[in-house]
N, C-alpha and C positions, 0 to 999 in steps of 0.2 A: 075760943076760936071755933069758927063755924066750918062747915063742910066745904064751902066754896073756897075759903081761904086755904084750906089743906090741899085742895085740888090744884089751885094756882101754884102754890109752893112746889108741889110735886112736879108740875109741868116745867116750871122754871129750872128746877134742879136737873131734870132729864135733858132739857135743851142745852144747859151748860155742859153736861157730860159729853154730849155729842160734839159740841164745838171744841172742847178740849181734846177729845180723841182724834178728831180730824186734823187738828193742829199737830199733834204728836206723829200722826201718820205721815204728814207732809214733811216733817223734819227727818224721819227715818228714810223716806224716799229720796230726799235730797242727798243724804249721806251715801246711799247705795248707788245713785246715779254718778256721783263723783268717782267712786271706786271702779265702776264699769267703764267709764271714759278712760281712766288710767290704764285699765287692762287692754282696751282696744288700741290705745296709742302704743302700748308696749308690743302688742302683736303686730301692729303695722310696721314698727321699727324692725322687728325680727324678720318679718316677711320681706322687707326691703333689702335687708342685709343678705338674706338667702337668695333673693332674685339676682342681686349683684354677683353673688358667688356662682350661681348657675350660669349666668350670662358670661362670666369670665371663662368658666370651664368649657362652655359651648364654643366660645370664640377660639379657645386653644385647640379644641377637637376639630373645628372647621379648618383651622390653619394647617393642622396635621394632615387631614384628608386631602386638602388642596395640594399640599406638598407631595403626598404619595401619588395622587392622580397625575400631577405634572411629571413625576419621575416615570410612571408607567407609560404615559403618552410619549415621552421622549424615547423610551425603549422601543415602543411599537413603531414609531416613525423611523427609527434606525433599521428595524427588521424589514419594514416595508421598502425602505430604500435599497437594502441588500437584495430583496426579492425582485424588485424592479430591475436591478442591474443584471440579475441572473436571467430574467425573462428576455431582456434585451439581447444578451449574449446568445440565448437559445434561438431567438428569432433570426439573428445574424447567421447562426450555424445552419438553421433550416433553409434559409435563403440560398446559402452556398451549396447545400446538398441538392436542393431543387434545381439549381442551375446545372450542377453536374449531371443529374438525372435527365434533364431535358437534352443536354448535349449527347449523352449516351443513347437516348431514344432516337435522336436525329441520326446518329451514326448507324444504329441498327436498322433504321428505316432505309437508309442509303444502301447498306449491305444487302437487305432483303430484295431491294429493287435490282441490284447487280446480279444476285443469284437467280432471280426470276428471268432476267434477260439471258443469263447463261443457259438456263434450262430450255428456254425457247430456242436458242441457237442450237443446242444439242439435239432437241427434238426435230428441228428443221433439217439438221444434218442427217439424222437417222432416216427421216422420211426420204430425203434426197438419195441416200444410199440404197434404200429399199427399192425406190423407183428405178434407179440405175440398174440394180440387179434384176428386176423384173424385165426391164427393156433388153438387157443382154441375154437372159435365159428364156424370154418369151413366156414366162410363167408368173402367175400372181403369188403372193405370199402363202395363201392357203393351199394352192395347188402344189407349190414346192414342198410344203410340209407334208402333204399327203403322199407325194412321190417318194420322199425320203423315208417315211415310215413304212411304206409299202416295200421298198427295196430292203430295208433292214429286216422286216418281218419275213420276207422270202428267204433271205440268207440264213436267218436264225430260227426258222419255224420248227425244224426237227429238233434242234437243241432245246428250244423252249418246251416242246411237248414232252420230251424225255424228262426234263427237269421238273416240270409240273407233276408228272406222274410219280416221280420219285418223292417229291415233297408231300404229295397227297398220301402215298403209302407210309412214308416215314412219320408224317403227322398223325395219321390214324393209329399207328402202332404206339407212338409216344403218348397219345391221349389215352389209349386203352391201358397202357402200362401205368400211367399216372393215376387213372381211376382205380386200378387194382391195388396200387401202393396205398392210396388213401383208405380204401375199404379195409385192407389188411392191417394198416396202422390203427384204424379206429377199433376194429374187432379185438386186436391185441391189447389195446389200452383199456378196454372195458371187458375184462375176462371174468365177470361175476358168474357164479353158479346159479342154476335155476332149480328150484324145488317145486315139483308139482303139488297141487292141492290134493288133499286126501278127502275121503267121503265120510270119515268117522272121527269123533273126538273122544278121548279117554279122560274120565274124571276120576281122580284119586279120592278114596274114601278112607277115613281113619280106621274103621273096622267093618267086618261083614255084617254086623248087626244093623247097620244103617240100611242095608238092602231091604230088610223087612219093612222098615218105616217107609221107604220110598214106594214099595209096592202097595202098602196099606191093606186095610181090611177088604177082602174080596177084590183086591186090585184097584180100588177106587182112586188112590193117590196117583198111581202110575198112569191111569186113564186120564185123570184131570191134568196131569203134567203134559202128556202127549197132546191132549186137545189144546191146551193153552200155547204150547210152543210149536207144534207141528213137526216134531222130531220123533224118531223111534228110540225108545230106551231099551237097551239090551242088557239084561242082568243075568249072568251065567255063573258058573263055578269059579271064574277067574278071581283070585283073592285080591282085595284092595283096590278094585277099579270097577267102574261102570262105563259102558260105551254108549255114546249118543250118535245116532246115524241119521243123516239127512243130506240130500243133494244140494240144499240151499245153505251156504256157509253162514249167512246172517242168522238164520234160525238156529244153527248149531251153536253159534257164539252166544246168542240170547239164552239158549237152554243151558249151556255150560255155566254162565254167570249165575243164572237163577238157581241151578242145582247146587252149586258151591255155596251160595248164600243160604239156601234151605238147610244144608248139612251143618253149616256154622250155627244157624239159629236153633236147630233141633226140633222146631215145631213144624211137622210136615203133615198138612191136611189140606183139602181142596181150596178153602178160602185163602189160606196163607200162600198156597202155590200160585193162585191167580195174582195176588198182591205182589209177590216176589218177581213173577214174570214181567209184570208191568214196570216194576222198578228196574229190572234188567234191560228192558227196551230203552228206558231213559238213559241208562249207562252206556248202551251201545251207541245212542245218538251222540253222546259226548265223545266217544271214541272215534266216530266217523268224522267229527269236526277236527279232532286232533290229527287224525291220519291225513286229512286234506291239507292242513297247514304244514305238517311235517313233510309231505310229498313235495309241495311247492318250494319249501326251503331247501330240501335235498336236491331238487332239480335246478335250483337257482332261478326260479321264475317268481318275480316280485310284483307287488301292486295289483294283485288279482282281487276281484270283488269277493267279499266273504261268502256270498251265496254260491259262487262258483267253487270255492274251496269245500263247502259242505257237500255239494254234489260230487266233487272229485273224490272226497273221502269215502263215499259209498262204493267206489271201485275196489276198495280194499277187500270187500266181501264178494267180488265178482270174479269169475274165472272165464278164460277163453281157451278151449282145448287143454284144460288142466293148468294153464298158466295164469297166475294172478295178474289181473288187468292193471292194477295200480303199480305194481312192481315193473310190469312190462312198460308202462307209460314213463316211469322214472328212468328206466334203462334207455328208452328211446330218446328222452330229453338229453341225456349225456352223449349218446351216439350222434344225434342231430347237431349238438353244439360242436363236437369235434370235426364233423364233416363240414359244417358251415365255416369253421375257423380255417380249414384247409382251402376252401373254395372262395373265401373272402365274402361270404354272404352275411346277412344280419343274424348274429348268434342268438340274441334274445328272442327274436321272432321264431327262429328255428326251435329253440328250447320250448317256448310256450306252445307252439303248434304241435310239437311231439307230445308234450305232457297232456294236452287237452284233446288229442285226436280221437280218443275213445270215450269221451265224457258222456256221450249219448247213451252208452251201454248201462249207465247207472240208473236210467229211468225208462229204458226201451220196453220194459214189460208193463209200464204204466201209460206211456204216450205212444200213439200210433206213428209209424214211419220208421225208416232205417236209422241206425244209430248215428250215421253221418249227418242226416238231415236234422235229427233231434239235437245233436251237438251244435250244429250251426245256429239253430233257434235259441239255444241256451246262451251261447256266447254273444249273439246279437242282442239279446234281451239284457244281459248284464254288462255290456260295454267292454268286450274283450279286445276290440280293435280289428279293423278290416284286414290288416296284414296277417294277424294270427289266424283269422277265419279262413283266409285264402290258403294259408300254409297247412291247415288241418283237413280241409274239406276234400282234398284230392287223393287221400291215401288209399282209397278203394276205387279210384278212377271214375267216381260218380260225377265229378266236376273236372274241368280241364286244369292242367298245370299252368297257373297264371304267374307264379313267381318261382325263383330258384329254391326258395325255402320249402315250397310245396313238394318239389321233387326230393329234397333232402329228407322230409318227413316220410315220404313213401319208401325211400331207400332204408331209412332207419327202422321202419316197421318190418320190412322184409328181413333185415339182418337179425333183429331181436326175435322174430317169430320162427325163423328157419334154422336157428342154431340147434345142434343135436340135443335131444332131451328137453327142449323148451316146451313142446306141446305134445298132447296126446289126443289123437283124433277119436279114439274109441271112448275116452272119458267124456269128450264133448258131446258125442252122439248119445251117450247114456244120459247125460244131464238134460239134453234136449227132449228125450223121450219122457223123462219124469215131468218136465215142465209142460209138455203137451198134454199129459194126463190131467194135470191140474187145470190147464186152460180149457179143456173140454168140459170138465165139471162146472167150472165157473161161468159158462155160457148160459146155464139154466137159471131161472128166476128163483128167488127165495133162498139163495145160497149165502151162508154167513162166511165160511172159510173152508178151504180144501187143502188137504195134505196128502202127498204121495209118499208112502213109506215102504219099508221092507223091500228095498232095492227095486221099487216099481212093481212089485207083485201085489200090492194092496193100495187102494186109494180110499181115504176117509173124507166124507162129505158131511159137514155140519150145517144144518138148515135152520132157518128162523122159525120157531114154533108158532109164532103168530101169523105166519104166511103159509106154512105147509102143514097139513094134517098128517096123521099117521098113515092113512090110506094113500095120500099123495106122496109120502115119503117112499112107500113101497114102489109106487109107479115110477118115481124119480130114479131109484136105484136101477130099475130095468132100463130106463131110457139112457142113463149114463153108460151102462154096460154095452148097449147096442151101438151108441156113438163110438165108443172105444173100439169095438170090433170092426166098424166100418172105416174108421179114419187112421188107425194105428196098426203097425206091424210089430209083433212081439212074440217071444218064445213062451210056451206054457200058457198059463191063464192069469188074469188079474182079478183080484177080489175087490168088489165095490161095496163099501160100508157106508150107509146113510144113517146119521145119528141125529135124533130130534130130542131135545131136552127142554123141559118146561121148568122155569124157576119163578117162584112167587116170593117176593121180598116185602116184609112189613117191619116197622119199627115200633117197639113198646117204649113209650116215654112217660 
């Protein structure tokens, strides 16, 4: 068997295998197609049954919805019919009422016309009567009235004069008595005692050994303390106490607080003294704020600007003829309120005007002008109200009395200041002399601070070392002494001490 024969046989065998495989594939496909058609037919039957079921359920649901809608529609129709019947009845009622109103309006109109006609008839009759009287008396209406009044006046002139004089006298006496009753009642209702301010403050110490520390080596501690506070420290043989003396109550208070803190701390030396005095000044500032708020609360004056309260609190450390100005103002507020209540005036305006009448004294040594004018500017700046300003500005008659409250404030000021023991004229003059001493020295250039001590017998002037030389300091002392001799009257002599101190500070880091 050759190669060609083998190849032919191999080809025939392969072709036969392909034909047989295709035939078998066709048979398998026919069997699968029959099964798929059966599945499709089965699914179609099931879908048809399901569609029929859904259709049936939908028809039942639709029937139910239609039934419910029909029922609701019938109910709404019934309600609408009832509403329509009610509206018809209301329309009929309104028509009947409108008819009645129209009838009443016509009746009132007719009555008004009848009244008008009657008035015209009465007026015409009165005119006719007046004309007839004028014709009979040969006088007009005005002439008859004048004649009648003249006759009555002539007959009763003497009686009227006597009665008017009696009423005038009685009225003046009654008014004067009423005024006295009001003032007596007010003074009796506010019978508080007045304690005049003193010129010295005593500080208790735990032991007399502290006195040596306060004096310091060669007196440097006491000199530093007096320079920082501006008060005179009196250390004598009195056990358990040290006296601080100054005409300025603010300085005394700062010195007292600072000294008490130094004694508690135990470290008394110049640097610590300056630090403690600065801290005491901050504490006094807090006290000033608290005193202002407390005074406003006690006087019953509310809604004041906080800045006004701070300035008001400074009056706690201000005196007038030995009388504490803040206590005087609070007392005046109570007096003014009671007088305003008796006279029917504005109580709150009277209270505020009396409490703030001397507020300018808190800064009169810093701002030019009278304390009344300074106070007006302060109250205008911080919105105190025009009525309050008018009430306070006339208490020294610098401005006219524009309101009854301004008169009340003036009266309250006189009552508070004129009570026995309330004021001391000699103390006020003494304080003024001490202040004048400091003011004279402060007019020169290069002055850092000035303190009048030793009851006005000595004035200490601290100069700025960078502006004043030692030679100029000597010249300044003489100039201050000459000015004091020329401008002030005083017993004895006044010692002028000019102090120039140079400090150089450097830090090692």
